[in-house]
C-alpha positions as CSV (number, residue, x, y, z in Angstrom):
1,M,83.1,65.1,164.6
2,I,80.4,65.6,162.0
3,L,79.5,69.2,163.1
4,K,83.3,69.9,162.9
5,T,83.9,68.4,159.6
6,T,80.8,70.4,158.1
7,A,82.0,73.5,159.6
8,L,85.6,73.1,157.8
9,I,83.7,72.4,154.5
10,L,81.7,75.4,155.0
11,G,84.5,77.5,155.8
12,A,86.5,76.4,152.9
13,S,83.6,77.1,150.5
14,A,83.3,80.5,152.1
15,A,86.9,81.3,151.5
16,V,86.7,80.2,147.8
17,F,83.9,82.4,147.2
18,A,85.2,85.3,148.9
19,A,88.5,84.7,146.8
20,T,86.6,84.7,143.6
21,P,87.3,88.0,141.6
22,T,84.6,90.3,140.5
23,F,84.0,92.2,137.3
24,S,83.8,95.6,139.1
25,K,86.9,95.5,141.2
26,E,89.4,93.0,139.7
27,V,88.4,92.4,136.0
28,A,87.1,95.8,134.6
29,P,90.6,97.5,135.4
30,I,92.2,94.7,133.0
31,V,89.4,95.0,130.4
32,Q,90.0,98.9,130.2
33,Q,93.7,98.5,129.8
34,R,93.9,95.6,127.5
35,C,90.6,95.2,125.7
36,Q,88.3,98.5,125.2
37,S,90.4,100.1,122.6
38,C,88.9,97.6,120.3
39,H,86.1,96.3,121.8
40,R,83.7,99.2,122.0
41,P,80.8,100.6,119.9
42,G,82.2,102.0,116.3
43,E,85.5,99.8,116.5
44,A,86.7,96.7,114.8
45,A,86.0,94.2,117.6
46,P,82.7,92.1,117.3
47,F,81.1,93.0,120.9
48,S,81.7,95.7,123.4
49,L,83.3,95.3,126.7
50,L,82.7,98.6,128.2
51,D,80.3,97.4,131.0
52,Y,79.4,94.2,133.0
53,K,76.2,93.9,131.2
54,S,77.9,93.7,127.7
55,A,80.8,91.5,129.0
56,R,78.9,88.8,130.8
57,P,77.4,86.9,127.7
58,W,80.8,86.5,126.4
59,A,82.6,85.2,129.4
60,A,83.2,81.8,128.0
61,S,84.7,83.3,124.9
62,I,86.9,85.6,126.9
63,K,88.3,82.8,129.0
64,E,89.3,80.8,125.9
65,A,90.8,83.8,124.0
66,V,93.1,85.0,127.0
67,Q,93.8,81.3,128.1
68,T,95.1,80.5,124.7
69,R,96.6,84.2,124.3
70,R,94.8,84.8,121.2
71,M,93.7,88.0,122.8
72,P,95.2,90.8,123.1
73,P,96.8,90.2,119.9
74,W,100.5,90.1,120.1
75,F,102.8,87.8,118.1
76,A,106.4,88.8,119.0
77,D,108.8,86.0,120.1
78,P,109.6,87.0,123.6
79,H,113.1,85.7,123.2
80,F,114.0,88.6,120.9
81,G,113.5,92.1,122.0
82,K,111.6,93.9,124.3
83,F,108.8,96.5,122.9
84,S,107.4,99.4,124.9
85,N,103.9,98.7,123.2
86,D,103.7,95.0,124.2
87,R,100.1,94.0,124.4
88,S,100.5,90.6,125.7
89,M,98.7,89.8,128.9
90,P,100.7,89.2,132.1
91,Q,100.0,85.7,133.4
92,A,98.6,87.0,136.9
93,E,95.8,88.9,134.8
94,I,95.1,85.7,132.7
95,D,94.6,83.9,136.0
96,T,92.4,86.5,137.5
97,I,90.1,86.4,134.3
98,L,90.1,82.6,134.5
99,A,89.1,82.7,138.2
100,W,86.4,85.2,137.6
101,V,84.8,83.1,134.8
102,N,85.2,79.8,136.7
103,G,83.9,81.4,139.7
104,G,80.6,82.2,137.8
105,A,81.6,85.6,136.4
106,P,80.2,87.8,139.2
107,E,79.4,91.3,138.9
108,G,80.5,92.4,142.5
109,N,79.7,96.1,143.8
110,P,79.5,98.6,140.8
111,K,80.9,101.2,143.4
112,D,84.3,99.2,142.9
113,L,84.3,100.0,139.3
114,P,87.3,102.2,137.9
115,A,86.5,105.4,136.5
116,P,85.6,104.9,132.7
117,V,88.1,105.6,130.1
118,K,87.2,108.6,128.0
119,F,87.2,108.2,124.4
120,V,86.7,111.7,122.3
121,N,84.2,111.1,119.8
122,G,85.4,107.8,118.7
123,W,89.0,109.4,118.0
124,N,92.0,107.5,119.6
125,I,94.2,110.5,119.3
126,G,92.0,112.7,121.4
127,K,90.4,115.7,119.7
128,P,91.8,116.3,116.3
129,D,92.9,119.9,115.4
130,L,92.0,119.1,111.9
131,V,89.5,116.5,110.2
132,V,89.6,116.0,106.6
133,S,87.2,113.4,104.9
134,M,85.9,112.2,101.6
135,S,83.7,114.7,100.1
136,Q,81.1,112.3,99.1
137,K,80.1,108.8,100.0
138,Y,81.4,105.8,98.0
139,D,79.0,103.1,97.0
140,I,80.6,99.5,97.4
141,P,78.9,96.7,95.5
142,A,77.6,93.5,97.3
143,A,80.1,91.3,95.2
144,G,83.1,91.1,93.0
145,T,86.5,92.6,93.2
146,V,86.7,96.4,93.9
147,D,89.9,97.9,92.6
148,Y,91.9,100.2,94.8
149,Q,90.3,103.7,94.8
150,Y,92.4,106.7,95.0
151,L,90.9,110.2,96.1
152,L,92.5,113.6,96.4
153,I,91.9,115.7,99.4
154,P,93.4,119.3,99.1
155,L,94.7,120.7,102.5
156,N,95.4,124.2,101.5
157,F,98.1,124.6,103.8
158,T,99.9,128.0,103.4
159,E,102.7,127.0,105.8
160,D,104.5,123.8,106.9
161,K,102.8,121.7,109.4
162,W,104.3,119.0,111.8
163,I,102.0,116.3,112.7
164,Q,102.1,114.7,116.0
165,A,99.3,112.5,115.7
166,A,97.0,111.4,113.1
167,E,94.1,108.7,112.8
168,V,92.1,107.1,110.0
169,R,88.3,106.6,110.8
170,P,86.7,104.3,108.3
171,G,83.1,105.0,107.5
172,N,82.1,101.3,107.2
173,L,84.2,99.0,109.1
174,E,82.7,96.0,107.7
175,L,83.6,96.8,104.1
176,V,87.0,99.0,104.4
177,H,89.9,96.3,104.3
178,H,92.4,99.3,104.6
179,V,93.2,102.9,104.0
180,I,96.5,104.8,103.5
181,A,96.5,108.4,103.9
182,Y,99.5,109.7,101.7
183,I,101.3,113.0,101.6
184,R,101.5,114.4,98.1
185,P,104.1,117.1,98.1
186,P,103.9,120.3,95.9
187,G,105.3,119.8,92.8
188,S,104.4,116.0,92.3
189,N,103.2,114.7,89.3
190,W,101.5,111.9,91.0
191,M,97.7,111.8,90.3
192,K,98.1,115.3,88.6
193,G,94.9,114.5,86.7
194,A,92.9,113.9,89.6
195,Q,90.1,116.0,90.9
196,P,89.2,116.4,94.6
197,G,86.7,113.9,95.9
198,V,86.5,111.7,92.4
199,P,88.0,108.2,92.5
200,Y,91.2,108.0,90.3
201,R,93.6,105.3,89.1
202,P,97.3,106.5,88.6
203,G,98.6,105.9,85.3
204,K,101.7,104.5,84.1
205,G,104.7,106.8,84.3
206,E,103.3,109.0,87.2
207,N,105.5,109.3,90.3
208,G,104.2,107.4,93.2
209,P,103.8,108.9,96.9
210,S,106.8,109.9,98.8
211,E,105.5,109.5,102.2
212,N,102.3,108.1,104.2
213,L,101.1,109.9,107.1
214,V,98.7,107.4,108.5
215,G,97.1,104.0,107.7
216,Y,94.2,101.9,108.9
217,A,93.7,98.0,108.8
218,P,92.2,95.9,111.4
219,G,94.0,95.8,114.6
220,T,96.5,98.5,113.6
221,P,96.7,100.7,116.8
222,V,96.9,104.5,116.6
223,D,100.6,105.6,117.2
224,P,101.0,109.4,118.7
225,L,104.5,110.7,118.4
226,P,106.2,111.8,121.4
227,E,106.9,115.4,122.0
228,G,109.8,116.8,119.9
229,R,108.9,114.5,116.9
230,G,106.5,114.8,114.1
231,K,105.6,114.0,110.3
232,L,106.0,117.0,108.0
233,I,103.5,118.3,105.7
234,K,104.8,120.8,103.7
235,A,102.8,123.9,102.5
236,G,100.9,123.2,99.3
237,S,100.8,119.4,100.0
238,D,97.6,117.3,99.5
239,I,96.2,114.2,101.0
240,I,95.8,111.3,98.8
241,L,93.7,108.4,100.2
242,Q,94.2,104.8,99.1
243,L,91.1,102.9,99.7
244,H,90.7,99.1,99.5
245,Y,87.2,97.8,99.9
246,T,86.2,94.1,100.2
247,A,82.6,93.0,99.2
248,N,81.0,90.9,101.8
249,G,77.5,90.1,100.1
250,K,75.7,93.3,100.7
251,P,76.1,96.6,99.3
252,G,77.4,99.5,101.6
253,V,78.6,103.0,101.5
254,D,81.8,104.7,103.2
255,Q,82.9,108.1,103.8
256,T,86.2,107.8,105.5
257,A,87.7,110.7,107.5
258,V,91.5,111.4,108.7
259,G,92.0,113.4,112.0
260,M,95.2,115.3,112.8
261,V,96.8,116.7,115.9
262,F,99.5,119.4,115.3
263,S,102.8,119.3,117.1
264,K,102.4,122.0,120.1
265,S,106.2,122.3,120.6
266,P,109.2,122.5,118.5
267,V,110.1,119.4,116.5
268,K,113.6,118.2,116.6
269,E,113.3,114.9,114.8
270,R,111.3,114.1,111.7
271,V,109.5,110.7,111.4
272,F,109.6,108.9,108.3
273,T,108.3,105.3,107.1
274,L,110.4,103.1,105.0
275,A,110.4,99.5,104.0
276,A,112.8,96.6,103.2
277,T,110.7,95.1,100.3
278,T,110.7,93.0,97.3
279,N,108.0,92.2,94.6
280,K,110.3,89.7,92.9
281,F,108.9,86.3,94.0
282,V,106.8,83.5,92.8
283,I,105.2,81.0,95.3
284,P,104.8,77.6,93.9
285,P,101.3,75.9,94.3
286,D,101.2,73.4,97.5
287,D,104.4,75.1,99.0
288,G,104.0,75.2,102.8
289,N,107.1,77.2,103.5
290,Y,108.3,79.3,100.8
291,E,111.0,81.8,101.6
292,V,111.3,85.4,100.5
293,R,114.1,87.9,101.4
294,S,114.6,91.6,101.5
295,S,117.0,94.2,102.6
296,F,117.6,97.8,103.3
297,E,120.8,99.5,103.9
298,F,121.4,102.8,105.6
299,G,123.5,105.6,104.2
300,A,123.8,107.5,107.5
301,D,123.5,106.8,111.1
302,T,119.8,106.5,111.7
303,K,117.5,105.8,114.5
304,V,114.7,103.1,113.9
305,T,111.7,103.5,116.3
306,M,109.3,101.1,115.0
307,L,109.0,97.6,113.2
308,M,106.1,96.2,111.1
309,P,105.6,93.0,109.0
310,H,103.2,93.0,106.1
311,M,102.0,90.1,104.1
312,H,98.7,88.8,103.1
313,L,96.8,85.5,103.8
314,R,99.6,83.2,103.1
315,G,102.1,84.8,105.3
316,K,103.2,82.6,107.9
317,D,106.4,84.1,109.8
318,F,108.7,87.0,109.6
319,L,111.9,87.9,111.0
320,F,113.9,91.3,111.2
321,T,117.6,91.2,111.6
322,A,120.0,94.0,112.0
323,V,123.4,93.5,110.2
324,Y,126.1,96.0,111.5
325,P,129.2,97.3,109.5
326,T,131.0,94.9,112.0
327,G,129.5,92.0,110.5
328,E,127.5,91.6,113.9
329,R,124.1,90.3,113.5
330,Q,121.1,91.0,115.8
331,V,117.6,89.7,115.6
332,L,115.1,92.6,116.2
333,L,111.8,91.0,115.8
334,N,110.6,87.6,115.2
335,V,107.0,86.9,114.6
336,P,106.6,83.2,114.3
337,R,102.8,83.1,113.7
338,Y,101.8,86.1,111.5
339,D,98.2,87.0,111.5
340,F,96.9,88.7,108.4
341,A,93.8,90.0,110.6
342,W,96.0,91.9,112.9
343,Q,98.2,94.3,111.4
344,L,100.4,95.3,114.5
345,I,103.2,97.6,115.0
346,Y,106.3,96.6,117.2
347,K,108.0,99.7,119.0
348,P,111.6,98.8,120.4
349,E,111.9,99.6,124.2
350,Q,115.2,100.9,123.3
351,E,115.5,102.9,120.1
352,L,117.7,101.0,117.5
353,I,120.9,102.8,116.5
354,M,121.7,101.9,113.0
355,P,125.1,103.2,112.1
356,K,125.9,104.0,108.4
357,G,126.3,101.1,106.2
358,S,124.1,98.9,108.6
359,K,121.5,96.9,107.1
360,I,118.0,95.6,108.0
361,E,117.3,92.4,106.5
362,C,113.9,90.6,106.5
363,V,113.0,86.9,106.0
364,A,109.4,85.8,105.3
365,H,107.9,82.5,104.9
366,Y,104.5,81.6,103.2
367,D,102.2,78.8,103.5
368,N,100.4,78.1,100.0
369,S,99.3,74.7,101.2
370,A,96.0,73.1,102.0
371,N,97.1,73.1,105.7
372,N,96.8,77.0,105.5
373,P,92.8,77.5,106.4
374,H,93.1,80.9,105.0
375,N,94.5,80.1,101.7
376,P,92.3,81.1,99.0
377,N,93.7,78.3,96.4
378,P,96.5,76.1,97.2
379,K,96.8,75.0,93.4
380,A,97.5,78.7,92.5
381,E,101.0,80.3,91.6
382,V,101.1,83.4,93.9
383,R,102.8,86.7,92.9
384,Y,103.2,90.2,94.3
385,G,99.8,92.1,93.9
386,D,97.4,94.6,95.8
387,Q,94.6,92.0,96.4
388,S,94.3,89.9,99.4
389,W,94.6,86.7,97.3
390,E,97.8,87.8,95.8
391,E,100.8,88.5,98.1
392,M,103.1,91.3,99.5
393,M,106.6,91.3,101.5
394,F,107.2,94.5,103.2
395,G,109.3,95.0,106.4
396,F,108.0,98.2,107.5
397,F,110.2,100.6,109.7
398,D,110.1,104.0,111.1
399,V,113.2,106.3,111.3
400,A,113.7,109.5,113.4
401,I,116.2,111.9,111.7
402,D,117.0,115.4,112.5
403,A,114.3,117.6,111.4
404,N,116.4,119.7,109.1
405,K,118.1,116.8,107.5
406,D,117.0,115.6,103.9
407,V,115.5,112.1,104.0
408,R,117.4,111.0,101.1
409,S,120.7,111.6,103.2
410,I,120.0,108.1,105.0
411,L,119.7,106.2,102.0
412,P,122.8,104.6,100.0
413,Q,124.1,106.8,97.1
414,R,123.2,104.2,94.6
415,S,119.8,104.1,95.7
416,P,116.7,106.0,94.0
417,E,114.4,108.3,96.0
418,P,112.6,106.4,98.9
419,K,109.9,104.0,97.7
420,P,106.4,104.7,99.1
421,A,105.7,102.7,102.3
422,A,102.1,101.5,101.3
423,L,100.2,99.1,103.7
424,E,98.4,97.3,100.9
């Protein structure tokens, strides 16, 4: 009887051991798909997950992050809308990782490893057709506030170019808060006094940018466009870099670059970034749920292909709602827990058709109380501003329109030309 009981126990133990997932066979494919775009050398994440040796010391942290759904970062309320770029981890994958860690995080047989993902010299868009960069390094001080820096980079295009993918590669991930690469079209007087490569501050009365090409902020994924769509850079245009640095106690240097992939097939639809935004707000001290609203009305039938909320450290939640000419309302995106550290985009699984007269309405809430651990100063009155301790309210969205159509046609007749869509 004792022998039989012992055999049963040993058999059960063997079954449990055999069922324990290994890194090589079960965990590595999940890590490749969900984690390695950030968790590799040269990217924003604090440690690499490219192989077992680098991942094993972080097993307990990985368990906590996936169990609480902090990682991969994804903040869309699943009750509203479906998104083609949903980064959330299915429960089955979470269970696999938990079983792996609870079972001692074994490596398994390296022969079971999937083929490694090929990253092209750090570029997530693949090999760029063109790379432009700051002509000289910029010195960042160890302390103090660094004003936004603007740099002119001539492109010298003699013909119009359609861009299918673009990416910003910061030269110093620790000190670069964000970068926006704007397109300055020919004839614009924005930064007309700027010299190539020399930091410049636009003066009052200068027209601002009309279009952004691509931006960088921690957590913002690259977003190549599908075949048949592109962003337009007209002949004679320049790139203007807006650079925001944050001092962290030690000096450093930055030399940011921008890579571009040209469209290889005819472009039928032009992609353009707009925003429902306002700067007319004052957040009172100690207010834990201050509300700000904005809206944008479409002057023509339009496709919306991407949504992106943007606030700063006091941002709490953000809601996008479509209001159709019939009066019908549809929640497009609800972000109940906004996180300034992760500037995510949300791409509807089915593109949104916005008939003429439709509106996108945005509602944001801010936590300016002591309960917000990221709040720089709960006793401060907070207004719109560039720096992180100030606030912003942008409901960004991408539209896709006929390539031959004037972008201004989708705006209401009473509206001025498009406001710059700037991630600041």
